[in-house]
N, C-alpha and C positions, 0 to 999 in steps of 0.2 A: 348263656356264658357273659356275654356283656351285665346283667345284671348279678352273676356270682360275684363278676370282677368289681361290681361297685360296692355290692356288699364287704367285702374283703377288704379294699383300701379305705373307702370312703365311712361306712357307716361303722365299722367292726369297733370301735372303739368305744361308740357310744351302747351299742347292742352290750357288750362286755361288762360296761361301769353300770348297765340298767341293774336294779335292785333285786327285778323278777328275773334275773340269770342265775341259775342254779350251779354256774361254774366258781361264780365268786365263792361259794361255801367248800366246796371242796377244795379252792386256792386257801382257803386262810384255813384250812384244817391241815394243809401241809408248809406253810409259812406264814413267819411269826412280820407282823405288819411293821414295815419300816418306818424309819420317822422323820418327821416334817422340821425342817431346820430354816432359822433367819438366813440372813446374807452374812452373815458373821458366822456362820456354824453353831447357834444358840438352837437349844432343842426347844421345838414349840409343843411337839407331840411326840409320846414315846411308847411303845409297848412294854409294859412291868409283869412280872409274875409274882401272883401274890405267895401266901405260904399255902396254901392247899393247892398249886400248881396250876390254880387258872391263871389266864391274862386278862390284863386291864390296861386302859390306855391312859398313858398320864400327861395332863397340860400341865407345864412348870408354873407359865403366868397366869393359868387362872382367866380370869374374866377377859384380860388383855387383848387378849386374840380370840374371843368367843366366836366371833360372826365368819372371820376372814379363814381363820384354821377349821373349825366347826367340832363337832362330834362326831362319836363314833359307837353309839350308843342308841336305843331307840330308833334304829335307823340314822343314817349319818345325813352331815351338813356339811358344809364349806370344801375349803382342800380336802376332807376327809373323804369327800364326796367324788370332786370333780377328780381327784389323783388316785381314785379308788384301783383299779387296776394297777399303778404304778406299784403303789404300796404294798400290793398283794404279788407283784411278780418279783423275783432272787436273780441277780444276774451275776450271782458267786461265781466263781471258777467252777468247771464243770465235776472235778475230781473232788472239790468239797461240798457240792450239791451229789454226789453220787454216793459218797465216804456218810452224809448225813442219811440219805436214805438206808444204807444199811443197817445204820446206828440206830432207825425210824427214829429220826430228830428234824425237827425241822429247820427251813433253810431260812436266812433271813434275807424279809425283802429289803428291795431296794428303797434308800431316802429320797426325799423330793426336798431338794432345797431352793426354796424362793428367794423374791427380791426384797422380803420385809426387814425393814429400816426396824430393831426394837426402842434403839433412842426416839427416835420420832415417831414411833406408836406408843411409847410412853408419855411422850410429851403432848401429843394431842389428845390422849387419855386425860392427862390433868386438864387440859384445856377446857376440855368438853363439860368438865365436872359433873352436876347431876343434870344436866340438861340431855333433853332427845335429841338426838340428831347422829348426823356422820361428818365423820372425817376421810378424806382421800388426798394422798400425797404423791403423786405421780414428778420422773425425771423426765423434764421436758425433753431430753435429747432421745430418748431410746421408748419413752413410755413405761419403764417399770413403776410396777406399782412398789410403792416406799412403805406407803400405810394404808392401813384400811379398818377403818372402826365406826362402830356402832354402837349405840348406848338409846335406851337403857340395854344393858349387857344380863349374861347370866356365868354361870361356873362350869364350865364343860365337863368337870371333875366329878361333879355332881348329877346330872342330867338324867341318870336313871330316876335314882331317889326322888327328883323333886320335879317328874315328868308332868304329873298332873297339873300340878301348880302355873309350870311354865305356858302348858298349852291353853290355859284358863286365865293366864293374866291381861287382864285391861289394856298393859301398853304394850303388848306384844314383845316382850323384851327377845323372844326368840328372831327376830326378823331384823334381817339384813337393813337397816337402810340406806346402806350403801350403794346396795345393788337390787333391792327388792322393795324400795319404797319410791312409789311414782310423783315425782315432783314437778313441778311446772319450772324451766330453766332459768327464768328471773331474767337479771343484767346481764347473763352470760349470752344470753340471746342478741343482746345489741351488737354482738360482732357479726352476726349474720344480718342482721336488718341493717346497718353501715356497708357492708360487702353488696345486697342489692340495691341499695339508694347511690353508691359508687357506679355499679354495672349501670345504672339507667339515666346517671345525668353526668355527664364528660365535665361540666361545671360544676362538679361538689363542693369543690374550694369556695365558691361563693355562698352557700347555705348559709343563711341569716336565720336564727330564730331569738325571739322574746320570751325569755320563760318568767310568769310568773307566781312561779311555785305548785302548777297545777294546769291539769288541762281537762277539758269538760264534751264529749261526745256521745251523743245519744241518750244523753240524762247518768251517762257515768261518767263520773270526774276520778281521775288518776293523778294523785299530788308526786311530786317528788320525796324523795327522802327526808324525812323531816320537816316536809313544808319548807325546804330549801328555795330561796329566790336565785336562779342563775342568772339572770338579766339576758341580755344579748349574746347571744352564743352563736360559733359556727359549729361545722359538723366536728371538727376536730375537739373542740373545748364541749360540745354535747358528750362527746365519746369519754372524754377524760374525767367530766366531771358525773357519769352516768345518769344525765339529764331526762327524766323521766317523761317529761312533757314535751321535751322535742324530739326523742325518740317516738313518742307517739303519733307525733306531727309525722315525723318522716313514715313513720310504718302505714297512716290512714294514707300516705298519698303514692304508694309502692303497686304495682302491677303484682296481684294475688297471685298469680301464674308463676309470675318470675321469682316471686318469691319462695315460695313452694320448689322451683327449677333450684335456686340458691342452694336452700337446706340441703337439698338432696346433692349437689355438687359436695358438700362437706359431710357426706353419709349419715345423716338424719334418717330415720328409716329404711335406713340399709345396714348391709352385714359388713363388718370390716372386715380388712384385706385379713387375710388366712383364716379368719373363721367361718368359710363358703361351708 
């Protein structure tokens, strides 16, 4: 009984959303897939009907939202995948659903309203240009995702026609670099390094280091950005200038076990709250 309860309460959504679940096919036969909207109600994905009566997904913004919204042919990705169950669930008034059943018509699936901001998404798209990379913009006070962008991109409207080319693309245009790329955190991790140093040194305000533009340890030389020489810096200066050599010096002095614990306190390598 405990296992059944856990399965129904905790694991049910993941099981229902599994591409191996045949129930999804039966739901798609009875429900017109809902739309995906940005925070202002702009349609990012919708179901349209072709002249022959067949249904297809339309993506009005094309490649602008390719990775975060995803596609719904040749499998599913992005929000089309993670919100699959919601898009195929209809919470229409029961009399409306009953009427549709009698008329052998499909019910309309629920819409998914996101926190995405199209103006910010477009600005990020333009700024990234033809470069490979990703842009993510969060609302600091809430954690809402306002922008998620990855390049190279693709047109989700033509995924089925271009599937072979997309799969063999040497630039991996199907890869969402914002969440699927594995990259070193870079200077953002200096926050963790600084916090651990403060925890280990009550007199952290007295920290002084002379930056000569680089630091060498065990035969490895780490330069500051552009080889810039920051001179004599405090901990606050090191952080403000993002001084690589100073932070390497700090990192080499830290207790590795405490450093790891501090990273853990900031939820590195841990499930985020609400996603357990």
